[in-house]
C-alpha positions as CSV (number, residue, x, y, z in Angstrom):
1,M,5.6,-5.1,-5.2
2,Q,8.5,-5.3,-2.9
3,F,11.7,-6.9,-4.4
4,A,12.1,-9.4,-1.6
5,S,8.4,-10.5,-2.1
6,V,9.2,-11.1,-5.9
7,C,12.5,-13.0,-4.9
8,Q,10.5,-15.4,-2.6
9,V,7.9,-16.0,-5.4
10,T,10.4,-16.6,-8.1
11,G,13.1,-18.5,-6.2
12,C,16.8,-18.1,-5.1
13,E,18.2,-19.3,-8.2
14,S,16.4,-17.2,-10.6
15,V,17.4,-14.3,-8.4
16,K,20.9,-15.3,-8.5
17,R,21.1,-15.2,-12.2
18,H,19.4,-11.6,-12.5
19,L,20.6,-9.9,-9.3
20,E,23.5,-7.9,-11.1
21,L,21.2,-6.7,-13.8
22,F,18.5,-5.6,-11.0
23,L,21.4,-3.8,-9.1
24,D,22.6,-2.0,-12.3
25,S,19.3,-0.8,-13.2
26,Y,17.7,0.1,-9.8
27,G,21.0,1.1,-8.1
28,L,22.2,0.3,-4.6
29,Q,21.5,3.8,-3.2
30,S,17.9,3.4,-4.2
31,L,17.7,0.0,-2.5
32,M,19.2,1.4,0.8
33,Q,16.7,4.4,0.8
34,S,13.9,2.1,0.1
35,A,14.8,-0.1,2.9
36,G,15.2,2.9,5.2
37,V,11.7,4.0,4.3
38,D,10.3,0.7,4.9
39,C,12.1,0.4,8.3
40,L,10.8,3.8,9.5
41,T,7.2,3.2,8.3
42,S,7.3,0.0,10.3
43,L,8.5,1.7,13.5
44,C,5.8,4.4,13.0
45,Q,3.1,1.7,12.8
46,L,4.6,-0.2,15.6
47,L,4.9,2.7,18.1
48,G,2.2,5.1,16.9
49,R,2.6,8.2,14.7
50,M,2.7,10.6,17.5
51,I,5.2,8.9,19.7
52,F,7.4,8.2,16.6
53,R,7.3,11.8,15.6
54,G,8.1,13.0,18.9
55,R,11.2,10.6,19.2
56,I,12.4,11.9,15.7
57,E,12.2,15.6,16.8
58,Q,13.9,14.9,19.9
59,Q,16.7,13.2,17.9
60,I,16.9,16.1,15.4
61,Q,17.4,18.5,18.5
62,R,20.1,16.4,19.9
63,E,22.0,16.2,16.7
64,Q,21.5,20.1,16.4
65,G,23.0,20.6,19.8
66,L,26.0,18.5,19.1
67,S,26.6,20.2,15.9
68,E,26.4,23.8,17.0
69,T,28.3,25.8,19.7
70,V,27.0,28.8,21.1
71,Y,29.6,31.5,22.0
72,M,29.1,34.8,23.0
73,G,25.5,35.0,21.7
74,R,26.4,33.7,18.2
75,T,26.0,30.4,17.0
76,I,29.1,28.8,15.4
77,V,28.7,25.6,13.5
78,A,31.3,23.1,14.7
79,A,33.2,20.4,12.6
80,W,31.2,17.6,14.3
81,H,31.7,14.2,13.0
82,G,29.4,11.7,14.8
């Protein structure tokens, strides 16, 4: 069960009292990762698996193009901050 669903069922006041304990045990990084997975899963379902995969592959290629510079037949990894 998702944490947001548990919060809706138990109510705001109960969640406020125990939120720090939850964050200490679960960790903010894990929460952000889980939210990212939920977001990507929803987008994939909305757009369709093949379209979503194609867009992800395009994005990876764009990012690789920004982070690499080809000079005299050799690839030099640039210090790209984007």
